[in-house]
C-alpha positions as CSV (number, residue, x, y, z in Angstrom):
1,M,0.1,35.8,-214.9
2,T,-0.4,32.1,-215.0
3,Y,2.3,30.0,-216.5
4,V,5.9,31.0,-216.9
5,I,8.7,29.7,-219.1
6,A,12.0,29.5,-217.1
7,Q,15.7,29.2,-218.0
8,P,15.8,25.6,-219.2
9,C,13.9,26.9,-222.4
10,V,16.7,29.3,-223.3
11,D,18.5,28.3,-226.4
12,V,16.3,25.2,-226.7
13,K,12.8,26.5,-228.0
14,D,11.5,23.0,-228.6
15,K,8.0,24.5,-229.4
16,A,5.9,21.3,-228.3
17,C,4.2,23.8,-226.0
18,I,3.2,26.0,-228.9
19,E,1.6,23.0,-230.6
20,E,-0.4,22.1,-227.4
21,C,-1.5,25.8,-226.6
22,P,-5.3,26.1,-227.4
23,V,-5.2,29.9,-227.4
24,D,-1.9,30.6,-229.2
25,C,-0.4,32.5,-226.3
26,I,3.1,31.3,-226.5
27,Y,5.4,33.8,-228.2
28,E,8.9,33.1,-229.7
29,G,11.7,35.5,-228.8
30,E,15.2,35.0,-230.3
31,R,16.5,32.6,-227.5
32,S,13.4,31.7,-225.5
33,L,9.6,31.3,-225.6
34,Y,7.2,33.3,-223.5
35,I,3.7,32.9,-222.4
36,H,1.5,36.1,-222.8
37,P,0.0,36.5,-219.2
38,D,-3.2,38.2,-220.5
39,E,-3.7,35.8,-223.3
40,C,-3.2,32.6,-221.3
41,V,-6.3,30.8,-220.1
42,D,-4.4,28.8,-217.5
43,C,-5.4,25.4,-219.0
44,G,-1.9,23.9,-218.2
45,A,-1.7,22.0,-221.6
46,C,1.8,23.4,-222.3
47,E,3.3,22.2,-219.0
48,P,3.5,18.3,-219.4
49,V,4.7,18.5,-223.1
50,C,7.8,20.6,-222.4
51,P,10.8,18.2,-222.8
52,V,13.1,20.2,-220.6
53,E,10.6,21.0,-217.9
54,A,10.8,24.8,-218.3
55,I,7.1,25.6,-217.8
56,Y,5.7,26.2,-214.4
57,Y,2.6,27.6,-212.8
58,E,3.5,31.1,-211.4
59,D,3.4,29.9,-207.7
60,D,5.6,26.8,-208.5
61,V,8.5,28.5,-210.3
62,P,11.7,27.2,-208.5
63,E,13.5,29.9,-206.5
64,Q,16.6,29.9,-208.7
65,W,14.5,30.8,-211.7
66,S,12.1,33.3,-209.9
67,A,13.2,36.2,-211.9
68,F,11.7,34.6,-215.0
69,T,8.3,35.3,-213.6
70,A,8.7,39.1,-214.1
71,A,10.8,38.6,-217.2
72,N,8.0,36.7,-218.9
73,A,5.5,39.4,-218.2
74,E,7.8,42.3,-219.0
75,F,8.7,40.8,-222.3
76,F,5.3,41.8,-223.5
77,D,5.6,45.5,-222.4
78,A,6.9,46.2,-225.9
79,V,5.0,43.6,-227.8
80,G,1.6,44.5,-226.3
81,S,-1.4,42.1,-226.6
82,P,-1.6,41.1,-230.4
83,G,-4.1,38.5,-229.7
84,G,-2.3,35.4,-230.8
85,A,1.4,34.4,-231.5
86,G,0.7,32.8,-234.9
87,A,-0.4,35.9,-236.5
88,H,2.2,38.0,-234.8
89,G,5.2,35.8,-235.6
90,P,8.5,35.6,-233.9
91,V,9.7,38.7,-231.9
92,A,13.1,40.2,-232.5
93,G,14.8,40.1,-229.2
94,D,14.3,38.8,-225.7
95,H,13.9,40.1,-222.3
96,P,17.1,41.5,-220.9
97,L,17.5,38.7,-218.4
98,V,17.4,36.2,-221.2
99,A,19.6,38.2,-223.5
100,A,22.3,38.6,-220.9
101,L,22.6,34.8,-220.2
102,P,25.8,33.4,-221.7
103,A,25.4,31.8,-225.1
104,P,25.9,28.0,-225.3
105,S,29.4,26.9,-226.2
């Protein structure tokens, strides 16, 4: 695991990070984006372009969002390692942690 997308991304999905990612490792769920832990090369290009400051290095995830570290990795249990988000396309669904969050009003 390298970088993690936390709660501020939920229901925002700006996608500036996708445009900056040189290895295409940021996948789109229904309500959030997720960084593939095996495909990420730890370059950090995604972090500074996130307008809602949702991307953190795994050791720097704020305590209130620490569950997103596991959620980000577990999201790929069903997806596997397709070798690039662009060719895979959006994933139907989200990790249960994200899916359980209240929808914006």
